[in-house]
TORKE-747053 format. One record per residue (C-alpha): residue number from 0; residue in one letter; x, z, y. Coordinates in steps of 0.25 Angstrom, whole numbers. Example, Ala and Ser with C-alpha at 12.3 -4.5 7.8 and 13.67 -1.06 7.14 Angstrom:
! residues 2
ATOM, 0, A, 49, 31, -18
ATOM, 1, S, 55, 29, -4
This chain:
! residues 237
ATOM, 0, M, 12, 74, 75
ATOM, 1, K, 20, 68, 64
ATOM, 2, A, 18, 56, 56
ATOM, 3, M, 20, 50, 42
ATOM, 4, I, 23, 35, 38
ATOM, 5, L, 19, 32, 24
ATOM, 6, A, 30, 23, 18
ATOM, 7, A, 29, 26, 4
ATOM, 8, G, 23, 14, -2
ATOM, 9, R, 29, 5, -12
ATOM, 10, G, 24, -8, -5
ATOM, 11, E, 20, -16, -17
ATOM, 12, R, 13, -27, -10
ATOM, 13, M, 26, -29, -2
ATOM, 14, R, 34, -32, -14
ATOM, 15, P, 45, -38, -14
ATOM, 16, L, 49, -32, -1
ATOM, 17, T, 46, -18, -4
ATOM, 18, D, 55, -19, -17
ATOM, 19, K, 67, -15, -10
ATOM, 20, T, 61, -11, 3
ATOM, 21, P, 51, 0, 7
ATOM, 22, K, 38, -6, 13
ATOM, 23, P, 40, 2, 26
ATOM, 24, L, 54, -4, 28
ATOM, 25, L, 49, -19, 28
ATOM, 26, K, 51, -24, 42
ATOM, 27, A, 41, -31, 52
ATOM, 28, G, 44, -35, 65
ATOM, 29, G, 59, -31, 63
ATOM, 30, K, 56, -16, 59
ATOM, 31, S, 51, -10, 46
ATOM, 32, L, 36, -6, 45
ATOM, 33, I, 39, 8, 45
ATOM, 34, E, 48, 7, 58
ATOM, 35, H, 36, 1, 65
ATOM, 36, R, 28, 14, 61
ATOM, 37, I, 38, 23, 65
ATOM, 38, E, 40, 16, 79
ATOM, 39, R, 25, 18, 81
ATOM, 40, L, 24, 32, 77
ATOM, 41, A, 37, 36, 85
ATOM, 42, A, 31, 29, 97
ATOM, 43, A, 18, 37, 96
ATOM, 44, G, 26, 50, 96
ATOM, 45, F, 27, 53, 82
ATOM, 46, E, 41, 60, 80
ATOM, 47, D, 40, 65, 66
ATOM, 48, L, 37, 55, 55
ATOM, 49, V, 36, 57, 39
ATOM, 50, I, 39, 45, 31
ATOM, 51, N, 36, 45, 16
ATOM, 52, H, 43, 35, 7
ATOM, 53, A, 44, 32, -8
ATOM, 54, H, 48, 18, -12
ATOM, 55, L, 62, 15, -7
ATOM, 56, G, 59, 26, 2
ATOM, 57, A, 75, 29, 5
ATOM, 58, Q, 75, 16, 12
ATOM, 59, I, 64, 21, 22
ATOM, 60, A, 72, 33, 25
ATOM, 61, A, 85, 26, 27
ATOM, 62, A, 79, 16, 36
ATOM, 63, L, 71, 26, 45
ATOM, 64, G, 80, 37, 45
ATOM, 65, N, 76, 50, 52
ATOM, 66, G, 67, 43, 63
ATOM, 67, R, 78, 45, 75
ATOM, 68, R, 78, 31, 79
ATOM, 69, W, 64, 32, 83
ATOM, 70, G, 65, 46, 89
ATOM, 71, I, 57, 52, 77
ATOM, 72, R, 59, 61, 64
ATOM, 73, I, 57, 55, 51
ATOM, 74, R, 55, 63, 38
ATOM, 75, Y, 53, 56, 24
ATOM, 76, S, 44, 60, 13
ATOM, 77, P, 50, 53, 0
ATOM, 78, E, 41, 50, -11
ATOM, 79, E, 47, 48, -25
ATOM, 80, Q, 33, 41, -28
ATOM, 81, A, 24, 36, -17
ATOM, 82, L, 13, 47, -15
ATOM, 83, E, 3, 38, -9
ATOM, 84, T, -2, 41, 4
ATOM, 85, G, -9, 55, 3
ATOM, 86, G, 2, 60, -5
ATOM, 87, G, 13, 54, 4
ATOM, 88, I, 7, 62, 16
ATOM, 89, F, 4, 74, 9
ATOM, 90, R, 19, 76, 4
ATOM, 91, A, 23, 74, 19
ATOM, 92, L, 14, 84, 24
ATOM, 93, R, 26, 94, 25
ATOM, 94, W, 33, 86, 35
ATOM, 95, L, 20, 81, 43
ATOM, 96, G, 16, 95, 47
ATOM, 97, P, 4, 103, 49
ATOM, 98, G, -3, 94, 59
ATOM, 99, P, -9, 80, 59
ATOM, 100, F, 1, 68, 56
ATOM, 101, V, 0, 53, 57
ATOM, 102, V, 2, 44, 44
ATOM, 103, V, 4, 30, 44
ATOM, 104, N, 8, 19, 34
ATOM, 105, A, 22, 12, 35
ATOM, 106, D, 16, -1, 30
ATOM, 107, I, 7, -4, 42
ATOM, 108, W, 10, -10, 57
ATOM, 109, T, 2, -7, 68
ATOM, 110, D, 1, -5, 83
ATOM, 111, F, -7, 8, 82
ATOM, 112, D, -3, 18, 92
ATOM, 113, F, 0, 32, 84
ATOM, 114, R, -1, 40, 96
ATOM, 115, R, -16, 39, 93
ATOM, 116, L, -14, 48, 82
ATOM, 117, R, -6, 59, 89
ATOM, 118, R, -18, 69, 87
ATOM, 119, A, -25, 77, 77
ATOM, 120, P, -36, 71, 69
ATOM, 121, A, -50, 77, 71
ATOM, 122, G, -50, 78, 56
ATOM, 123, L, -40, 77, 45
ATOM, 124, A, -37, 62, 47
ATOM, 125, H, -36, 51, 57
ATOM, 126, L, -36, 36, 52
ATOM, 127, V, -32, 24, 59
ATOM, 128, L, -40, 12, 54
ATOM, 129, V, -39, -2, 57
ATOM, 130, P, -48, -15, 56
ATOM, 131, N, -49, -20, 41
ATOM, 132, P, -38, -30, 38
ATOM, 133, S, -43, -43, 31
ATOM, 134, Q, -36, -37, 17
ATOM, 135, H, -44, -24, 19
ATOM, 136, P, -57, -28, 24
ATOM, 137, Q, -65, -16, 18
ATOM, 138, G, -56, -6, 26
ATOM, 139, D, -54, 8, 22
ATOM, 140, F, -62, 18, 30
ATOM, 141, A, -73, 17, 40
ATOM, 142, L, -73, 23, 54
ATOM, 143, S, -84, 28, 63
ATOM, 144, A, -84, 36, 75
ATOM, 145, G, -69, 40, 73
ATOM, 146, R, -72, 45, 59
ATOM, 147, V, -66, 38, 47
ATOM, 148, R, -75, 38, 34
ATOM, 149, Y, -72, 32, 20
ATOM, 150, D, -86, 25, 19
ATOM, 151, G, -92, 18, 30
ATOM, 152, T, -91, 6, 41
ATOM, 153, P, -84, 1, 47
ATOM, 154, R, -72, 2, 39
ATOM, 155, Y, -58, 1, 43
ATOM, 156, T, -44, 0, 37
ATOM, 157, F, -35, 13, 37
ATOM, 158, S, -22, 9, 45
ATOM, 159, G, -13, 18, 37
ATOM, 160, I, -13, 27, 50
ATOM, 161, G, -18, 40, 49
ATOM, 162, L, -18, 54, 56
ATOM, 163, Y, -20, 66, 46
ATOM, 164, R, -20, 81, 46
ATOM, 165, P, -12, 89, 35
ATOM, 166, E, -25, 95, 30
ATOM, 167, L, -30, 81, 24
ATOM, 168, F, -20, 84, 13
ATOM, 169, A, -25, 98, 10
ATOM, 170, G, -25, 100, -5
ATOM, 171, C, -17, 89, -8
ATOM, 172, R, -5, 90, -18
ATOM, 173, P, 8, 82, -19
ATOM, 174, G, 8, 69, -25
ATOM, 175, A, 3, 55, -24
ATOM, 176, F, -12, 54, -18
ATOM, 177, P, -19, 44, -8
ATOM, 178, L, -23, 48, 6
ATOM, 179, A, -37, 40, 5
ATOM, 180, P, -45, 53, -3
ATOM, 181, L, -40, 63, 7
ATOM, 182, L, -45, 55, 18
ATOM, 183, R, -58, 52, 12
ATOM, 184, A, -61, 66, 9
ATOM, 185, A, -57, 68, 24
ATOM, 186, M, -67, 57, 29
ATOM, 187, D, -79, 64, 20
ATOM, 188, R, -77, 75, 29
ATOM, 189, G, -76, 69, 42
ATOM, 190, Q, -62, 72, 44
ATOM, 191, V, -55, 58, 45
ATOM, 192, E, -56, 51, 60
ATOM, 193, G, -50, 37, 63
ATOM, 194, E, -48, 26, 72
ATOM, 195, L, -48, 11, 72
ATOM, 196, H, -35, 4, 76
ATOM, 197, A, -38, -10, 80
ATOM, 198, G, -23, -14, 84
ATOM, 199, R, -13, -21, 75
ATOM, 200, W, -12, -15, 61
ATOM, 201, F, -5, -21, 49
ATOM, 202, D, -4, -17, 34
ATOM, 203, I, 8, -22, 28
ATOM, 204, G, 6, -25, 14
ATOM, 205, T, 13, -38, 10
ATOM, 206, P, 25, -45, 13
ATOM, 207, E, 18, -56, 19
ATOM, 208, R, 12, -47, 29
ATOM, 209, L, 24, -40, 32
ATOM, 210, H, 31, -53, 36
ATOM, 211, A, 19, -57, 44
ATOM, 212, L, 19, -44, 52
ATOM, 213, D, 34, -46, 54
ATOM, 214, R, 32, -60, 60
ATOM, 215, M, 21, -56, 69
ATOM, 216, L, 29, -42, 74
ATOM, 217, R, 41, -51, 77
ATOM, 218, I, 32, -61, 85
ATOM, 219, S, 23, -50, 92
ATOM, 220, D, 34, -41, 94
ATOM, 221, D, 24, -29, 92
ATOM, 222, D, 15, -34, 104
ATOM, 223, A, 6, -46, 101
ATOM, 224, P, -7, -44, 93
ATOM, 225, L, -6, -46, 78
ATOM, 226, E, -17, -50, 68
ATOM, 227, R, -21, -38, 59
ATOM, 228, H, -23, -40, 46
ATOM, 229, S, -16, -36, 32
ATOM, 230, D, -11, -43, 20
ATOM, 231, S, -14, -30, 11
ATOM, 232, T, -24, -20, 9
ATOM, 233, P, -21, -9, 18
ATOM, 234, S, -16, 4, 13
ATOM, 235, T, -27, 15, 11
ATOM, 236, P, -23, 29, 12
């Protein structure tokens, strides 16, 4: 199974840090945000990664190379202009193959075990949800009996981690478009399942939150429990 890391965002809320450095290369705990994600995926047995990039994307490719240092293979999907989540994934389908694949945002930090996603979803998608952070109390989706719905309760926040079948993108055309409408249509047909991750999860949305995460990772060495909250509204699909 292959995985994709979404790394094409401009990171407007992180300015001025992202004026000269792409957001995925900002560091916390001595490593860039995207390195944390790569390490987790590699540890879970994912050997082939696709990374899209746009703003200052050449820096990402130069910093990560072909993935050999993690024992994996990295292919890049450059975008002249960011294609949004849906458009970026659709453009990379040629490299993700005919089977299910994992997609994760580069700008989150989590202790989620990606080995849990090394299976085919029953429907078109499997979403990892998390308890709502203080800045996003309304959540994104409802979760009940393993099924994800757009309406209903209880509601949780989308973590930026999902397992998808290529068929979710049937009928799509090249260009920029969001993922959320595709997921909502699939939810209406009962084809989206999900799970709640109650562990550690952070949406890195401001310089202040990045600095706070950096301090906590250096102190905890990635082991001690960390308080979960976000200084920005989590990214929706």
